[in-house]
Structures are given as structure tokens and as C-alpha cells.
C-alpha positions, -999 to 999 in steps of 0.1 A, spaced: 82 21 -230 79 54 -210 70 56 -173 33 64 -179 29 33 -202 49 11 -178 28 23 -149 -4 15 -167 8 -19 -177 17 -27 -140 -17 -14 -128 -36 -35 -153 -17 -67 -147 -40 -96 -138 -35 -115 -105 -38 -151 -93 -71 -155 -74 -50 -166 -44 -21 -144 -52 10 -140 -30 1 -105 -21 -33 -113 -6 -26 -147 10 -17 -133 44 -52 -117 45 -69 -150 33 -51 -168 62 -68 -144 86 -102 -147 69 -108 -174 42 -135 -151 26 -112 -122 20 -111 -107 -15 -91 -76 -24 -113 -45 -30 -110 -32 -66 -102 4 -57 -75 30 -62 -61 56 -39 -33 82 -41 -11 59 -21 -17 28 -43 -12 48 -75 20 62 -61 32 27 -52 24 15 -88 44 45 -103 74 38 -80 73 1 -89 72 9 -126 101 34 -122 122 10 -103 116 -16 -130 127 9 -157 158 17 -137 153 55 -134 135 79 -110 130 105 -137 94 115 -144 79 107 -110 54 132 -95 72 141 -63 106 143 -47 95 117 -22 87 92 -49 120 99 -66 139 95 -34 123 62 -26 130 48 -61 166 61 -59 171 44 -26 159 10 -40 180 14 -72 211 23 -51 204 -7 -29 201 -30 -59 235 -17 -71 250 -25 -37 235 -60 -38 250 -66 -72 284 -56 -59 281 -78 -29 270 -108 -50 298 -102 -74 322 -105 -45 306 -136 -29 290 -155 -58 310 -144 -87 286 -148 -115 248 -147 -111 216 -144 -130 192 -115 -125 154 -119 -129 128 -92 -131 90 -92 -127 87 -130 -134 57 -151 -124 63 -180 -101 38 -206 -89 43 -228 -59 34 -260 -77 19 -273 -110 -17 -272 -100 -40 -253 -123 -63 -226 -108 -89 -208 -129 -99 -173 -120 -133 -156 -126 -124 -146 -162 -115 -182 -171 -78 -176 -171 -59 -206 -159 -30 -198 -135 -2 -222 -127 2 -230 -90 -21 -233 -59 -7 -198 -53 16 -176 -73 27 -141 -80 51 -117 -99 82 -112 -78 100 -79 -82 136 -90 -83 156 -122 -79 192 -131 -81 204 -167 -87 239 -178 -82 257 -194 -112 259 -228 -95 221 -226 -89 226 -232 -51 217 -198 -37 191 -172 -45 180 -138 -32 145 -124 -37 138 -87 -31 103 -72 -30 97 -35 -30 72 -19 -6 68 18 -11 42 24 16 48 41 49 38 12 71 60 -18 79 49 -50 64 47 -84 81 81 -96 93 98 -116 66 100 -146 89 62 -148 89 54 -131 56 33 -154 34 39 -133 3 76 -139 7 70 -176 12 51 -179 -21 79 -161 -40 106 -183 -24 87 -216 -29 79 -206 -65 115 -198 -72 125 -232 -56 102 -249 -80 118 -230 -109 153 -238 -97 150 -271 -77 188 -273 -70 186 -242 -48 198 -249 -12 188 -216 3 169 -185 -6 172 -151 11 139 -131 10 140 -94 15 114 -66 17 128 -32 9 108 -4 25 126 28 13 101 52 30 111 37 63 148 32 54 143 -4 63 153 -38 47 138 -68 65 152 -102 54 153 -138 63 172 -168 49 152 -200 43 166 -235 35 150 -257 9 137 -279 37 122 -250 56 104 -238 24 87 -272 20 72 -265 55 61 -231 42 46 -247 12 24 -268 34 12 -236 51 4 -221 17 -16 -252 7 -35 -251 39 -45 -214 36 -57 -219 0 -75 -252 4 -92 -240 36 -104 -209 18 -117 -229 -12 -135 -253 11 -151 -225 31 -163 -207 1 -179 -238 -13 -195 -245 20 -177 -278 24 -165 -267 59 -183 -243 82 -161 -213 90 -174 -178 98 -157 -148 84 -134 -131 109 -137 -93 109 -107 -74 121 -93 -39 119 -66 -37 91 -83 -66 73 -119 -56 65 -109 -21 52 -92 -37 22 -118 -64 16 -143 -63 -13 -170 -82 7 -179 -55 33 -214 -51 19 -222 -89 20 -203 -100 51 -229 -107 78 -205 -111 107 -190 -77 99 -224 -61 97 -236 -77 129 -204 -66 147 -207 -30 134 -244 -28 143 -238 -41 178 -255 -74 171 -238 -106 182 -206 -94 199 -191 -128 197 -176 -116 163 -157 -88 179 -120 -91 174 -125 -55 162 -134 -36 193 -161 -10 194 -173 16 219 -199 6 245 -220 37 238 -225 49 203 -245 80 212 -227 111 200 -236 132 231 -221 105 253 -184 107 242 -167 113 275 -137 89 274 -107 93 250 -103 55 249 -138 52 236 -131 79 210 -100 59 199 -120 28 193 -147 47 174 -121 63 151 -106 29 143 -140 15 134 -146 44 111 -123 29 85 -145 -2 83 -181 11 87 -189 45 72 -223 52 86 -223 61 123 -185 60 124 -181 92 103 -205 110 127 -185 96 156 -153 109 141 -167 144 138 -180 144 174 -147 131 188 -128 158 169 -150 185 184 -142 172 219 -105 171 211 -105 206 197 -122 218 229 -96 200 251 -61 189 244 -64 163 271 -91 145 252 -70 136 221 -70 98 221 -37 80 226 -20 73 193 -39 101 175 -32 138 168 -52 167 155 -43 177 120 -52 209 102 -55 212 64 -61 246 48 -75 247 13 -61 273 -11 -83 293 -34 -75 311 -66 -88 347 -62 -76 361 -95 -78 336 -123 -64 357 -152 -34 367 -131 -29 331 -120 -31 319 -156 -2 343 -165 18 333 -135 14 296 -143 27 303 -178 60 314 -162 66 278 -150 57 262 -183 19 255 -178 1 263 -210 -33 281 -211 -50 248 -221 -34 229 -193 -43 256 -168 -80 258 -179 -83 220 -176 -68 221 -141 -93 247 -129 -120 220 -131 -100 198 -108 -83 221 -82 -52 239 -73 -35 207 -63 -33 197 -99 -13 229 -106 12 217 -80 14 183 -97 20 200 -130 48 221 -115 63 190 -100 62 171 -133 80 200 -151 107 204 -124 139 185 -121 143 157 -96 154 171 -62 138 205 -70 101 196 -71 91 205 -36 111 238 -37 95 247 -71 60 242 -57 68 262 -25 84 290 -46 54 292 -69 30 293 -39 51 321 -24 50 341 -56 13 335 -61 5 347 -26 27 377 -29 9 386 -62 -25 382 -45 -38 355 -68 -39 328 -42 -53 329 -7 -61 305 21 -96 291 21 -114 270 48 -93 250 73 -104 215 81 -93 199 114 -95 162 120 -81 134 141 -56 111 123 -36 81 135 0 89 143 25 72 122 51 52 142 75 33 121 86 13 151 52 -4 154 44 -33 132 11 -38 114 
């Protein structure tokens, strides 16, 4: 199976209705459901997972993706060496499904899942004496995930593995975040995992009861939660909060004054930009107005944000660009198809045709040659406020 096929298989994999990966969100709001959407970041993560599973970084679309996968593969090799020295013999498990118990849960398609919660763990090592285990989950994003000591996804994997191997005395859970050069880990005893199992049961049963109306719980809108939820259109508390009706539902803070000509405080601008990720209507207008203020005055840029500038490139001589593209292996048919999508797809094609470690340089060299030949020129420049990335901060 090649990388493209493996990536498609990973992306299309079905998930438990109360899967390990979304349980942390369900704990925060029992009505949370994952939005069925894709983004460049999620697609990149799926590719990197598939590549790691296949054991090679070849065929990825960028040097950054290849570097991340290589870091994980190197780390796994180091773990194998370490376990060979400490455990001697061990079993290695890949992409297996584990459920936290034997309870049957049916999803919307009628598929029956084993376990009150469950999920597909990325990697697990089991000692030959079945007393020790190590679970490693790959996170290819650029934001730090919940600490392992409080990460419900990790709890589900560990409890599920304990059910599969009941003689285990302890399980080490790790989240590998190669983009941050970070490994976060925690060791849990079997007794501690039974306590985590109770927490898992409580999260799921509370959510089921709330959705059936057996208990009265209001949805709990919050930044970082609602943006990933599929229920934004039907969530009344979120709508009330966003429309300034009933501020008792306001763990997500909003500006006191929403009029665009009254943006005079950087703190208010900061709150408005955060809200833009949840509510598209007025928030997009707020973002534009705040950006204009920040462009006018550097002192106005809200704390934690920065002005970013993105300049589009335009092809000004298509026949010459077609010939130039042919020099890096892009056929006439490929080039003509890319014209319908944009110059960024030419960059992707150059990346795909370049060797690992040389992708960025190849794209930069081609851009340099194209500009020198006069077939590419800068187009409009967009300026916008974007949240700064600080890897020291936790989600």
C-alpha cells in the first residue's frame, strides 16, 4: 500500500461515537460532536500519521512533514533500543482498536463498537512478561495537547490496553509532538487506571443522559471548544452568547461594544478576534476593523497577536511559465490543470518531485528563476492579525 492509499484509508476510518480523541471535549460540554470538516493542517496530520505507520518519510508534501515523521521514527527506534535493554523481549502493536470495557455502543450508521469509549492507538509496546506497557500517540500539530497526566484520550488508550492485557501492572502513556520537539509522558499503575476508567464512564454516561434529556444540562460554549464542534448552528447558548443575549453563558468573553467605529481598546480587539473563530458574522467585520486600527498604529496591536502580510504571486506569462515548469518535471497536462487551482499547486508539485530535505530549496529556486525570467510577479498583499504561536503555553 502506497502513502496516498494509506492516507486515504486513515482519513476514512470510522470512529467510536464517544471516541478517545473527542472525549476531552465531551467532558467540557456533553453536547460536543466533532465537525466533519477538513483543513490543510488536518490533512497534513493524516499524511504524517500514514507515513509514520508505513515507516518512511518518503512521498510527503513538504520538508517540514518529512522532518516531523523522521523525528517520530527516530524516537521509536530509540524506544526500541531502550526497551531491549530494560525489558529484553517485547511485543509491538500498531494501530489497534482498544475499548475500555465490553459494553456495546451503536453509532448513527448502526455499527456496534466495543467499549463505553474506545479508539485506535498509534503504537504500543508490551513487555514479554505482560507486566509493563508503553503507549505512544503522535500529535503532528503545532499546539501542545493536554498534559498526559490529565489527557482523557491517553486514559482511554491505557485503560483499553489494560483490558486487553489484564496482567499489566503499569502503563506509560506518551504524546509525541515532533513539531514542538516535545515528548510528554506519564506512568499510570493499574489501580490508578481504574480511577481513570470511572472518569471515562462519568463523561460518557453524563453526555448520553444529557442528550436524551434525562438530566438538564446546558451546553457550555468556550473558545477552543466550539470552533471544532458540529453543533454551532443549533446550539442556543452559543447563539445567545454570540448575539449578546443572556451573558450568563459567557465563559467565552466578548467585547462590551460591537460597533466597528468604537474599537478604541486593544484588549477589546483581542476578545473580538478570538470570538471570530466561533461566530463568523459580525466577527469577520470586527477583525477587518481591528486590523485597520493596528496598521495605523503599532501600539494598537492586541497582546498575543501580530500583523502578518501575505503576498499573492501571479503568473504574468503563461507560455513561458509552462516551459519553465517542464524543466522541473511538470508536464503540460499537469501544468494546465494547476492553472485552474493556483500557483501554490505548482509549488506542491515541485515539492512532490523533489528529494526529501531539498523540497523547500527547490521551491525557492524555481520561484527565483521564474521571477528573473519575468513570468511571475507579486500580486496583492493581504495584511491581517493572527495569534502568535507560543509553544510554552498550553491549550
